[in-house]
C-alpha positions as CSV (number, residue, x, y, z in Angstrom):
1,X,9.6,-44.0,2.7
2,X,10.3,-40.2,1.1
3,X,6.5,-38.4,0.4
4,X,6.1,-37.2,-3.0
5,X,4.9,-34.5,-4.9
6,X,5.3,-33.1,-8.4
7,X,6.9,-29.8,-6.3
8,X,9.1,-28.7,-4.0
9,X,9.8,-25.6,-2.3
10,X,12.1,-24.7,-0.1
11,X,11.6,-20.8,1.5
12,X,8.2,-19.3,2.6
13,X,9.5,-15.1,2.0
14,X,7.5,-13.5,-1.4
15,X,9.6,-15.6,-4.4
16,X,8.5,-18.9,-2.3
17,X,5.4,-17.8,-2.0
18,X,4.7,-16.5,-5.1
19,X,6.3,-19.9,-6.9
20,X,3.4,-22.1,-4.5
21,X,1.0,-19.8,-6.6
22,X,2.0,-20.7,-9.5
23,X,2.4,-24.7,-9.6
24,X,-1.0,-24.4,-6.9
25,X,-3.0,-22.8,-10.0
26,X,-1.6,-24.7,-12.5
27,X,-3.2,-28.0,-10.1
28,X,0.9,-29.4,-9.0
29,X,0.3,-31.1,-6.0
30,X,3.3,-29.0,-4.2
31,X,4.5,-28.5,-0.9
32,X,6.4,-25.8,0.7
33,X,9.1,-26.1,3.1
34,X,9.4,-23.3,5.3
35,X,11.6,-23.0,9.2
36,X,10.6,-19.8,10.5
37,X,7.7,-17.4,10.2
38,X,6.4,-17.2,6.6
39,X,6.9,-14.4,4.5
40,X,10.8,-15.1,5.7
41,X,12.7,-11.4,6.2
42,X,10.6,-9.8,4.7
43,X,7.9,-10.8,8.2
44,X,10.7,-8.3,10.2
45,X,9.6,-4.9,8.5
46,X,6.9,-2.4,9.8
47,X,6.3,-1.2,6.9
48,X,6.7,-2.0,3.2
49,X,6.1,0.9,0.6
50,X,7.8,-0.7,-2.7
51,X,5.6,-3.5,-2.8
52,X,2.8,-3.2,-5.9
53,X,-0.4,-2.5,-5.5
54,X,-0.4,-0.7,-1.3
55,X,-0.5,2.9,-1.8
56,X,-0.3,3.5,2.2
57,X,2.0,0.7,2.6
58,X,1.5,-2.4,4.3
59,X,3.4,-4.5,6.4
60,X,5.7,-7.0,6.3
61,X,3.9,-9.6,8.7
62,X,0.3,-9.4,6.8
63,X,2.1,-9.3,3.6
64,X,3.6,-12.6,3.7
65,X,0.1,-13.5,5.0
66,X,-2.1,-12.8,2.3
67,X,0.4,-14.5,0.4
68,X,0.7,-17.9,2.4
69,X,-3.7,-17.7,2.5
70,X,-3.9,-16.8,-1.6
71,X,-1.6,-19.9,-2.2
72,X,-3.3,-22.1,0.1
73,X,-6.9,-21.2,-1.9
74,X,-4.9,-23.0,-4.5
75,X,-3.8,-25.9,-2.7
76,X,-0.2,-25.3,-1.7
77,X,0.2,-27.0,1.0
78,X,3.2,-26.3,3.8
79,X,5.3,-27.7,6.9
80,X,7.3,-25.6,9.1
81,X,10.4,-27.8,9.1
82,X,14.1,-27.0,8.3
83,X,15.7,-28.6,5.3
84,X,19.0,-30.2,6.6
85,X,20.3,-32.2,3.2
86,X,19.8,-32.7,-0.3
87,X,20.0,-36.3,-2.3
88,X,20.0,-36.9,-5.8
89,X,17.9,-40.2,-7.0
90,X,17.8,-40.1,-10.8
91,X,14.7,-37.5,-11.9
92,X,13.5,-37.4,-8.2
93,X,15.1,-35.0,-5.5
94,X,14.7,-35.8,-2.3
95,X,14.8,-32.5,-0.1
96,X,15.9,-34.0,4.0
97,X,14.0,-31.9,7.1
98,X,14.1,-31.7,9.9
99,X,10.6,-33.5,9.7
100,X,11.5,-36.5,7.6
101,X,11.9,-36.5,4.1
102,X,10.0,-35.2,0.9
103,X,10.6,-36.2,-2.8
104,X,9.3,-34.1,-6.0
105,X,10.4,-34.1,-10.1
106,X,11.1,-30.5,-9.3
107,X,12.7,-28.2,-6.3
108,X,12.0,-24.9,-6.1
109,X,14.7,-23.2,-3.3
110,X,14.0,-20.2,-2.5
111,X,15.7,-21.0,1.4
112,X,16.4,-17.1,1.2
113,X,19.2,-15.5,2.9
114,X,20.2,-14.6,6.7
115,X,22.0,-11.4,8.2
116,X,25.6,-11.4,8.4
117,X,27.4,-11.2,11.7
118,X,30.6,-9.2,11.5
119,X,32.9,-12.0,13.7
120,X,34.4,-9.7,15.8
121,X,35.3,-10.7,19.9
122,X,31.8,-11.5,21.7
123,X,29.6,-10.8,18.5
124,X,28.4,-14.4,20.0
125,X,28.4,-14.5,23.4
126,X,26.5,-11.2,23.4
127,X,24.0,-11.9,20.8
128,X,20.1,-11.4,22.6
129,X,22.4,-9.6,25.4
130,X,22.7,-6.6,23.8
131,X,23.5,-7.9,20.2
132,X,20.3,-8.0,17.1
133,X,19.9,-8.7,13.3
134,X,16.2,-7.5,14.2
135,X,15.1,-3.7,15.2
136,X,11.6,-4.8,14.9
137,X,12.4,-7.8,17.2
138,X,14.4,-5.9,19.9
139,X,13.7,-2.4,19.6
140,X,11.8,-1.7,22.3
141,X,14.1,-3.6,25.2
142,X,15.7,-0.6,24.6
143,X,13.2,2.3,25.8
144,X,15.1,5.6,26.2
145,X,19.2,3.8,25.8
146,X,21.3,5.3,23.2
147,X,22.1,2.0,21.0
148,X,24.3,1.7,17.4
149,X,22.9,0.4,13.8
150,X,26.2,-0.5,12.2
151,X,26.0,-1.3,8.2
152,X,25.3,1.7,6.1
153,X,22.4,0.7,3.0
154,X,19.2,0.2,2.7
155,X,18.4,-2.7,6.3
156,X,20.7,-0.2,8.3
157,X,18.8,2.7,8.4
158,X,15.4,1.0,8.1
159,X,16.8,-0.2,11.3
160,X,17.7,3.5,12.7
161,X,14.7,4.3,11.6
162,X,12.6,2.2,13.4
163,X,14.2,2.6,16.6
164,X,14.0,6.3,17.3
165,X,11.1,5.3,18.5
166,X,12.6,3.4,21.4
167,X,16.1,4.6,21.5
168,X,17.5,7.7,23.4
169,X,20.0,7.8,20.4
170,X,20.9,5.3,17.2
171,X,24.5,6.0,16.6
172,X,24.7,4.8,12.7
173,X,28.1,3.5,12.4
174,X,29.9,3.0,8.7
175,X,32.6,2.4,7.6
176,X,32.2,4.2,4.5
177,X,31.9,8.5,4.6
178,X,28.4,7.8,2.5
179,X,24.9,5.7,2.9
180,X,24.2,3.3,0.5
181,X,20.9,3.4,1.1
182,X,18.1,4.9,-1.5
183,X,18.1,8.7,-1.3
184,X,14.1,8.6,-0.3
185,X,16.3,6.8,2.9
186,X,19.2,8.9,3.6
187,X,16.8,11.5,3.4
188,X,14.4,10.6,6.4
189,X,17.4,9.5,8.6
190,X,19.4,13.2,8.1
191,X,16.4,14.4,9.3
192,X,15.9,12.5,12.2
193,X,17.3,14.3,15.4
194,X,17.7,11.6,17.0
195,X,20.0,9.4,14.1
196,X,23.8,10.4,14.5
197,X,26.5,9.0,12.2
198,X,29.6,8.1,12.8
199,X,31.4,7.7,9.6
200,X,34.7,5.9,8.5
201,X,34.6,3.9,11.1
202,X,34.3,0.0,12.0
203,X,33.5,-1.9,15.1
204,X,36.2,-4.1,16.6
205,X,35.0,-5.4,19.3
206,X,31.9,-5.0,21.6
207,X,32.4,-5.3,25.0
208,X,30.4,-5.8,28.1
209,X,30.5,-9.1,30.7
210,X,26.7,-10.1,30.9
211,X,24.5,-7.3,28.2
212,X,26.7,-5.1,26.0
213,X,28.5,-2.0,27.2
214,X,30.4,-0.2,24.8
215,X,31.7,-1.1,21.3
216,X,36.0,-0.5,20.5
217,X,36.3,1.4,17.2
218,X,38.4,2.2,14.7
219,X,38.5,5.1,12.9
220,X,39.6,3.3,8.6
221,X,41.8,6.6,8.0
222,X,43.3,7.7,10.3
223,X,43.6,4.5,12.5
224,X,42.3,5.9,15.2
225,X,41.1,3.9,18.4
226,X,37.7,4.9,20.3
227,X,34.8,3.7,22.8
228,X,31.5,4.5,22.6
229,X,29.2,3.6,25.8
230,X,25.9,2.2,24.2
231,X,23.3,-0.5,25.5
232,X,22.3,-2.3,22.0
233,X,24.3,-3.1,18.7
234,X,22.0,-4.1,15.9
235,X,24.2,-5.6,13.0
236,X,23.1,-5.2,9.4
237,X,26.1,-5.4,7.2
238,X,24.6,-7.7,4.8
239,X,23.3,-11.0,3.8
240,X,24.8,-14.8,4.0
241,X,22.8,-17.1,1.8
242,X,21.2,-20.5,2.8
243,X,22.4,-23.0,1.2
244,X,24.9,-25.0,3.5
245,X,22.8,-27.8,3.1
246,X,22.9,-27.3,-0.4
247,X,27.0,-27.9,-0.6
248,X,28.3,-31.0,-3.2
249,X,25.0,-30.8,-5.1
250,X,24.6,-27.8,-7.1
251,X,27.9,-24.8,-8.5
252,X,27.7,-22.6,-5.7
253,X,29.4,-19.4,-6.1
254,X,32.4,-18.1,-3.5
255,X,29.9,-16.6,-1.1
256,X,27.4,-19.7,-1.2
257,X,24.8,-18.6,-3.9
258,X,22.9,-19.7,-6.3
259,X,24.2,-19.7,-10.3
260,X,21.3,-19.7,-12.7
261,X,20.1,-18.8,-15.3
262,X,17.8,-16.4,-16.6
263,X,14.5,-19.0,-16.6
264,X,15.8,-19.4,-12.9
265,X,17.5,-22.6,-14.0
266,X,20.0,-24.2,-12.1
267,X,22.4,-26.1,-13.6
268,X,20.8,-29.5,-12.5
269,X,17.6,-29.9,-14.3
270,X,14.4,-30.0,-12.1
271,X,16.0,-27.3,-10.0
272,X,15.6,-24.4,-9.5
273,X,16.3,-20.7,-7.5
274,X,14.5,-17.8,-6.5
275,X,15.1,-14.8,-5.1
276,X,17.5,-13.8,-2.3
277,X,19.5,-16.8,-2.6
278,X,20.3,-17.1,-6.2
279,X,23.2,-14.9,-7.7
280,X,22.7,-11.7,-9.1
281,X,19.2,-11.0,-6.4
282,X,18.0,-7.8,-6.4
283,X,17.1,-8.8,-3.0
284,X,14.0,-7.1,-3.4
285,X,10.0,-8.7,-2.5
286,X,8.7,-7.8,-5.8
287,X,11.8,-9.1,-8.1
288,X,11.8,-12.4,-5.3
289,X,8.0,-13.0,-6.3
290,X,8.3,-12.6,-10.2
291,X,11.7,-14.6,-9.5
292,X,9.6,-16.7,-7.7
293,X,6.6,-16.5,-10.4
294,X,9.2,-17.5,-13.2
295,X,11.0,-20.4,-11.2
296,X,7.8,-21.9,-11.2
297,X,6.8,-21.2,-15.0
298,X,9.9,-23.0,-15.9
299,X,9.3,-25.7,-13.8
300,X,5.7,-26.4,-14.8
301,X,6.5,-26.3,-18.6
302,X,9.7,-29.2,-17.3
303,X,7.2,-31.5,-15.8
304,X,5.0,-31.1,-18.6
305,X,7.0,-32.3,-21.4
């Protein structure tokens, strides 16, 4: 038999934790399911400067821990498990996890997203052997070695700025001729002497037998081919929503994002979505937290009715 709660929250990032604070304070029996580190992707951030209330910034890990402590204070139960399936049984929603089944009348999906891959030859084989998706995690392995960062948004620039602490130089490879990152991050990157920019270029192959040795590149405007010798390749080219376990249960867009209304309601009554996992999310910690609070408030109203 599935253990029953009033609300189940899938995902322990800012959206899920905010939802947990609100549902627990409303005295709803609530379970949060997180497959990895509480805090979600924000736990990888060395310094979060744009979350209100922290004038000097705060580490992503600490922010996640503080939010979890706040929710736990009101009774939120948390387990480390991965959601692997979903079943509708009348008003009840059964979440199947690696640690058993759990059911509730309301479910808030806040399972976030993960880094997209380039999809080029040798990327999979060399992941963990020079290919990385987290500079905070792997940067120290590249002391005094040249590395590349692939991407041009906020995440890519943040990764590059972190890597200059370790690498001999950081080459930022971007398919366009200008960055998509916010202006303040761009200013910092351009002022950093260790960061070099390689514009209008894409990676076509990652080379190396046991570890990354070089990247095969193509200039998108001229078609010219070249190689770049690096010890590491940090990929920051976007995100993929964690919704594979929801296929056939909820309407998703072509990229796999969950479609919601302004109340965070999905097309299935009693199922809400919040944060990066939903379509048109701003993909910021503060907006994810707002989504989570909104979802929790309307889940509470649904249950009270």
